[in-house]
Residue, then its C-alpha position, 0 to 999 in steps of 0.5 A: m095410566l097412573d096409580r095414585k102414588e105415581f101421580l102424587t109422585g109426579i106432582a110433588g114439588v110442582t106448584v099447582t093452581l086450583v081451577i073451579h071450572a064448570c062447563g055450560g051445559d044444556d038447561t037440563e044439566g045442573n045441581p037444582t038442589g046446591g051442593g053445600a058450602n064447600c066451593n073448592d069442590g067446584v061450581d056447578a053452572t048451566i048456561s041456557g042456549n049453550h053453545g061452547h061458553e063455560l065459566r071458570i072460577l079460581a079458588a082464590d076468588f072465593d077466598a078473596g071474596e071480591s067484585k070480578t068479572y069473568s069471560i064465558q067464552g069457552s069454546s065459542a067464536h064470540n064472548h059474553s062476560i058475568s059479573l058476580s059481587a062480593q055477596d054473589f061469593t058469600d051467597l055461593k059458599a053459603g050453598q046458595k043457587i045464584a042466577k046472573d045473566s050474561t052480557n049481549d054479544g051477536g044479539h043475544t044473552h046467556s042466563l046462568q045458573i050457579s051453585c057450588 
């Protein structure tokens, strides 16, 4: 395992894209109180009835604050998507939890609870 100095030396000069990654867990996972206004620390997404889906949001998407649609396929054999509005990004950055439903695929949808 690399120590901090070796790690920092290893990434020097490399462009790093920060990906905010949220693994969808079962209905018991998640942050019920929201995580504050710093979305660059990551998002927490609880995906109901999850079977391999996950939500990934780039840090740049929070900066842009524009509507965007995301695939939540993850390791699942099928895809769903969710759309976040400009207001959703504003609400997340303000520390609020938002609720979204995925598109229907395979005869079912998933409900997501998302917070920073």
